[in-house]
N, C-alpha and C positions, 0 to 999 in steps of 0.2 A: 504494500500500500504506500502511496505517496500523497501527501497533503500539500497543496499549493496555496500560497497567500500572496496576492498582489498588493502593491502599494505604490504611491508616487503620482497618482492621478490628481487632477485638479482643473482649475480654470486658468487659461492663459490666452493672451492676445495673439492674433495671427502674427506669424514670424517668430514667435517665442519658442522656448524649449521646455521639455519635461523629460525626466528619466524615470521609467517604470522599473520596479523591482519585483521579482517573484521569488519568494523564499520557500524552499521545499523542506519537508520533514519526511522521515521514513528512510528506508534503505535504498541503496543502489542508485542514488540520484545521478551519478556520473555515467550510468549506463543508458540513460534516457536521452532521446532527442527532445529538445525543448522548443516549443513554438509559442508565438503570440498570434491571437486572433482578435478581431473587433466586431462589434455589432452595433449598428446605428438603429434608432427607432424605426420600425417598419421594414427593416432590411434583414437579410440573412446574415449569419455569422460569416465573416470573410477572413481568409488567411492574410497575415501581415508579414510574418518573418519566422524563420526557424534556424536552429543551430544544432549541429551534430554533437555527439557526446564529448568529442575531443575539442570541439570549438574550431576545427580546421575548415569546416564547410558551413557557409551561411547562405540563406535563401531569403529573398524579398519579393513581395508583390511589386509590380511595376510602379504603382503610384507612390511608393515610399522610397524607392531606390535613390540613393544620394542624400536622403534626408534622415533616415532612421538607421541605427546601428544596433545589432543584437550582439550580446556577449554573455559569457558565463564564467562563474568562479566555482568550480566543483568543490573546492575545499570549504567554501561557505554555503554550498548547496543553493546557490542563487543565480538567477538569470536576469539580465537587464535588457531594457529597450530604451536606448537614447533616441529621443525624438527632437529633431531640430527643424527650423523653418516650418513650423506647424501651420496648417491651413484649416479653415472652418470645416472643410469636408473630412478632416481627421477626427471630428467629434464622434465619439462612440464609447461604449463600454469595452475595455480592453481585457482580454482573458489570457492567462498563461495556461499552457497545457503540456503534458508529458506523453511522449510516444515511445513504445518499445521497438518500433520499426523505423527504418530510414526511407521507407517507400511511401509515396502518396502523402507527403507532408503538407500539401495544400488542402487536404480534406479533413474536416473535423472528425469524421468517423475513425480516422487512423490514430486518434489520440486516446489514451487510456484514462488519464486523470486531468481534471480541470480545477482552476481556482474559481473564486466567487466573482471576480471581475473588479475593475476599478474604472471610475468614470473619468474620461478626458473630454473637456469642453474647450473649444477654441473659438474665441469671439472675433468677429471681423472689425 
């Protein structure tokens, strides 16, 4: 079992930055691929970014490339999402998730554990 708790969300003006954190508890954190998803009101949950267990491979959806950076510290059982140049369309609840597979990382169904989410609101 893995428990995930996100933090770092909030209200920020367009062009600003936030850093989300996801703290994990439980065993074998370092063996999981970690991902970030987001869900805006009335929309489906969408993939944002993922990072492999070693941190050597990272993935981003096109709309955040060059603005967001995912990273992890296995010793601290924490994954981060640094979000820069935020836009109003980035407004959503952001979820951290853990997957035991490196395949299909863009699909929520591939993830085994989820956090409760943290709200990010970007004002124009």
